[in-house]
N, C-alpha and C positions, 0 to 999 in steps of 0.2 A: 504494500500500500504506500502511495506517495505521501511524503511528509512535507512537500512543498507548501509554504504558507500561501493562503489565499490573497490575491491582490485586492487592494481597496478599490472601491468603485471609481474614485477619482484617478486611479492609476491606469485605467483603460483609456488609451489614447483616442480610440474611436468615439468615446462617449462625450468628451468635453464639449464639443461644439453643439451637441444635441441637448445639453442640460444646463442652460445658462442660469437657472435658479440655484445651482450649487454655488454661484458667485453672488452678484449683487441683485437681490430681489427687486430693488426699485426699478431696474431696467430690464428685468428678465422677460417681461411680457408686453413691452411697449409696442411691438409690431403685431401683436395678436388682435384679431378683430374683436370688437366689443359686442357685436351682434351674436346672439346665441340662437341656434335653430330650435324648433319646437321639440325635437327629440332630446335636447340636452338634459332637461330635468329628470326624465326617466332613466337616461343613461347614467347620469351622475349618481342617482339614488342606488342603482345596481352596482356601480363601481365601489361604492362605500359599504354596501351591506349584503350583497348577494353572496352566498357561499360559493357559487360556481365562478368559473372564469367568464369573461365578457368579451365578445367580439363585435366589431363594427365593420360591416361590409357594404358594398355598393359600387356604382360606377366610378370611374376616374374623375377627379377634380370636383367632387361635390362637397368637400370640406371634412373628410374623415379625420385627417391629421389635425385639423383645427379643433375638432371636437375633442380629440384626445388631449391636446394641449390646454384647452379650456377646462377640462376635468382636472388637470394638474394644477392649473391656476387656482381653481376653487378648493382643491384639497389643501393647498398651502394656506389659502385665506381662512379656511374653516378650522385649521389646527390651532391649538392653544399656543404652540411655539412653531410658527411658520418656518423659521429657518431650519429647525431640527427636522421637521417633516420634509422640507425640500431635499434634504440629503438622503432621505429614504425613498425618493421617487426617481426612477430611471426611465428615460425615453431613448429609444434607438430605432432607426430605420433599417430593416433587414435587406434593403436594396443598396446599402452603402457599398461603394466600389471597393472599400478596403477588405471586404470579405472575399473578394475575388483575386486578391494579390497572390502571386506565386509563393508557395510555401506557407501561406496563412492557414492555420487550422481552425476553420469556422466552428466545427463541433466542439473543440476544446474551449474556444472563446465563449460559446454559448453556455456550456456547462459551468465554466468559471464565473461567468456573469451572474447566473442564477445563484450559485453557491455564495458569491460575495454579497449579493443582495440579501439572501436568507440570513447571512451572518449578522445583519443589522436588525433582525426582527425582534430581538429582545428589547430594543429601545422604542419600538412602536411598529405600526403597520408599514410594510414595505410594498410599494407598487412598482410593477415592471410593465411599462407600456412598449409594445413591440409593433411598429408600423410595417406595413407591407409584408406580413408574416409569410405569405405564400412564396416569397422569394427564398425562404430557407428550406432546403430539402428535409423531408420527414419531420416537419415542424410539429405535426399533430402527435407524433409518437413521443417527442420530447415533452410536450405539454401534458399528455396523458401520464407519462411517468412521474413528472413532478407533482401533478395534482394528486395522483394515487398515493404518492409517498407523503402527502400532506406537507409539502414544502411550504414554509411560512412566507409565501410571496403571493400577492394578488396579481394575476396575469390579466392584462387587457391588451387585446390584439386587434389589428385591422388588416383588411385586404381589399385590393381593387377588384380582382376577379373573383366573383362569388362561387364559381364552380369548385375550386379546391376547398374553400371554406366549408361549403355545405356538404359536398360529397364525403370529405374526410371527417367532418363532424359526425355524420351519421355512422360512419364506420368505426371511429375510434373515440370520439368525444361525446357520444350520446349521454345526456344527463350531466355532463361536466361543464358545458359551456352554453351561455345564452347569447343569441345573436341579435344585434340591432341592424336592420337592413335600411340603409340611408339612401334615399333617392334624390334626384335634383330638387332644387328649391321649389316649394309650392308658390302659388300666386301670392299669398299673403307674405311669405318669407321674402320673395323677390321684392315686393313693395317696401317692406319694412327695412330691408338691408341695403338696398341699392341707392347710393348717395346721388346718383345722376337724376333721380326722379323728383327730388326736391320736396319730399314729404315734410310738411310743417310739424312743429312740435305738438301742436294741438291735435292734428290728424294722427300723429304717431301714437299719442296716448289712447286713441280710440281702437287701435288694432287689437290689443288684448281682449277688448270687449267682443270683437268678432270671434276670436278664438274661444272665448268662454261660451258664446252662443253656439258655436259649433260643437263644443263638448256637451252642452245641454241637449242639443239636437240629437247627438249620437246616443244619448242615454235614454231618450224617450222610447218607451215600449209600445205605447198605443200610437199607431201611425196617423190616426185621425188627429190626435193631439199634436203630433209632429207637424202636420201641415198647418194647423192653426198657429202653432208656435212660429213657423216661418212667416206666415202672413202677418202676424201681429208684431213680431219682434224686429224683423228686418227693416220696416219703415223707420224705426228709431235711429237707424244708421244711415238714413237717406243722404245726409250731407257727405259722408265719407264714400259711400259707394257711387255717388254721382262722379266723384273724383276718380274712384277706382275704375270706372268705365273707360277712362282715357288711358289707363295703364294696361288694359287687356291686350291691345295690339302689340305694344312693345314687348310684353311678356311672351306672347305667341311667337314673336320673332327672335328675341334674344335668349329665351329659355332659362333654365335653372342652374347654369354653371357660372358661378360668380366671377371667376377670373376673366371671363369673356367680356363682361360688361364694360370694363374700362379700357379695352384695347382700342387703339386710336383710329383704325380704319375698318371698313366692312371687309376688305380682303384679309386683313390680319385676323379678324374674328372667324372668317370662313376657314382659313388655313389652320387655325388653332383647333377648332372643333373637329375638322376632318382628321387631323393628325392624332389628336388625343382620344377621340371617341370612336374612330373607325380603324385607322391604321394601327395604332398601338394596341387597341383592344384585341384585334384579330391577329396581328402579327407578333404580339408579345404575350398578352395575357392568356390567350387561348393556346398558344404554343406551350406555355408553362403548365396551364391547367389541364389540358386534354391531350397533350402530345399530338396536336393536330398537324396533319401532314400536307394538306392542300389548302392553305389559307387564301390563295387567290380565288378559288371557287367559292369559298365561304363569303368573301367580300362581294363577289358578283351576286350571290344569292341575297345578301343583305341589301345591296343597292337596288335590286329588283323589287324588294318589299317597300322601298321608300315611295314608290310612285303613287299609290292610292292608300294612304293610311285610313284604317277603319272599314275598308271594303270587305264584304263577306266573301270567303273563298273556302277551298278545301285543299288537301294535299295533292290530289290528282290535278286540280286546276292549276295550282302554283307550279307543279312539275311540268305541265304542258307549256305554260306561258314562258317559263325560264329555260326550257330545254334541258332539264335535269331529271334523272330518274327519281322515282318516288322514295326509294330507300335512302337516297342522299338527302332529300328534303327532310325526311323524318329524322335524320341524324343532325341536320343543321339547326333546326328550330330550337332544340334544347340548349345548344351552345349559345345562340344569340340571346335567348331568354336568360340564361344563367349569368351572362355578362351585362345584362341590363341595356341591351340595344333595342329590343322589341319585346312585346308580350302578347299573348293570345287570349281573347275573350271567347268562350265557347257558347254555343247556343243553349238557351234555357228551355226547360220543358215545364209542363203545368204541375209537376209533382214537386214536393218539397226536397226530394232527394237530389234533384238537378243532375241527372247523369250527363256526361259529356257526349255530344253528338259529333258527327263527322265535320260539319261546317264550323267555321270560326271567323272572327275578325282579328286582324293584326294591327296593334297600335304601337306607336313609337313612344319610348320612354321619355324622350325630350324632342320637341319639334324643331329646336334650333339646329340640330344635326341635319335634318332634312333640308332646311333652308341653306345651310352651308354647302351641302353636297350639290343641291340644285342651283347654287349661285343666285338665290333669290334676294332681292332687296326688300325692305319692309314695304315700300310702295307697291312693288309687284305683288307681294303677298296679299295686301289689303285689297288690291284692285280685282282680285279673283274671288268672286262671291262664293262660288262652289268650293274652292279651296278653303275659304274661311269657315264655311259650314263644317267641312271635314275636320279642320283644326279645332273648332269649338267642341265637337264631339270627342276628339282625341284627348283634349285637355280635361274635359269633364270625366272621361274614363280614368285618366291618371289620378285625378283627385278623389274619385269614388273609392279607389283602391286604398286610400288612407283612412277610410271611415272606421273608427274604432268599433269593435264588436261585429265587423263584417263577417258573415258566414259564407255567403255565396254571391257572386256577381256574374250576371250573364245577360244575353240579349235574346229577343224573341222575334221570329219572322215567319209569316205564312202568306205566300203569294206576294201581294203588294202591301200587306199590313205588317207593321214592324213597331216594336218598342225598343228604343235604343238600349236601355239598361233596366234590368230587373234586379233589385237589391234585396237580399234576404238578411234580415237582422234577427237572429234568434228564430222565433216562430212567426215573425211578421214579415210582410213583403211590401215593397214600395216600387213604383215605376218612375223612371226618370227619362224624359224625352227632351232632346235638344232641338230647338227651333231658332237657330241663330240667323235671323233675317230681319229686314227693316220693319216688317209688319207681321204679327202673329194673328191669324184669323181665328174667330170663335170655333169654326168647324174643325180646325186642326187640334185645338185644345180638347174639345169634346170627343173627338175620335180617339185621341190618346187616352182620355179617361175611360172611354168605353172598352178599349182593348185592355187597359190595365185591370179593369173589373173582371173582364172575361178570363184573364190569366191569373186570377186569384189575388190581385194586389188590393191593399186596403186604402191606398192613397196614391196620388199621381202628382209629381212635380214636373212642370214644364220650364226648361231653362231657355230664356229668351235673350235677345240682343238688347232690347230696351224694356223698361218697366211699362206695364199696362196701366191705363187710367183706372181710378178706383171704381168708376161705374162699370167698366168692362169686367173687372175682377168680380164684382158682385153679381153681374149677369151670368158669368161662367159658373160661379159657385152654386147659383140657384139651378142651373140647367144640368150640371155634371152629375153622373150617377154615383160618384164617390168624392171625398174631399180632394180639392185641387188647389195647388199653389203655382203661380207663375212668377218666376224669380229671374231677374237679370243675371247674365253670366258672371259679371264682376262680383255681384253679391253672393252668388252661389259658391264661387271659388274661394271667397274670403272665409268660408266656414271650415275649410280643411287645412 
């Protein structure tokens, strides 16, 4: 057995630059964004109290590293002796090039890092934050070993490619790790955090009210009460969602990747999104995650899906359109979904069990990537009314996925009749129909309500472009066969 003394954490040359809080706390977090995403409170609570390890996964450049560092900042701020706690917090990126240097023993480095951190546990809780964990070979086996040995270190890890995180979690870390899957910024987060939008201090104070309304809405069991809640509570925020309406089109264009917003030119934004969200995901993340051998074909498949977001199709149809065999298509979809480029919404049935049917809709996780690939300007995007309708449906779909307590999300179609979204929350069901057009006709709302009732829904929400006059709303409520709310897109998105 080796008697070599353990190195101190500060003696690891690779760590110094990553852990400025070991030095002057007054300047350690000066570059850290002050805005905290909606997921932060739940993440921080689990970092401090959950017995299991914690992981943060999601697409590139959505702020996973920032979330980890904000947790570190809060851990230090909450400690009775912040300076002492700071020395028991270690952050390191597993994609540091130093790990690839000739002769460098990465396994020995990792083992010594954990042992040196654990040696400080008698002084208080030790936290080890490991960013881009998927870059470290056999990472899940190391974490399983240290967790099972009850090593006195709290492990918090992150990864850009969700494929290795989830696949290997199921195989080796089941019950040992809790994952927070972080997606691009929501509409409300985009507005609250984007300095270019000029949100006034008074308006900014109103944003938490929208979030609270959304949480209340999500907790309503009786969907009839839910629609009443929407109809009565949203008008209280009329001042802010009138302003929010002007933010919808910039959000659909710029998307939820914050680093893009401040780039100086349209071309710079397009190149950044294409390189980070297409090229690097397919040619780096998937090569690491799935040992993928034909990335060029996968890229071609993905680019083919960008043409018509939200269009209903099936595997045979996509195979024929793209000139690829069905078995290849079947293997490609899970890869793109795992790395958060696209996701599929399956057809709903009239039963609560909601079995998956052959048809599906493909939605984009973030529309800004499509704009970048298609080289669209915001003016071109807005001028295409058909495209804007598809974009509105896509962004509603993305936000509905965030609904707390969501059991099932699907769509329904029969001949020319369709309900965009059927949402199952526990034992209750609600329909959501998107009508993003200059004028919403009574017959469109009433048809949506009738189809919703036929499909077993207890209420129907129609997402519109503009608010309807009060007299039109009252007329529709009186004529509809079930409770109906007509909610402008800006106000609807603010709830999530």
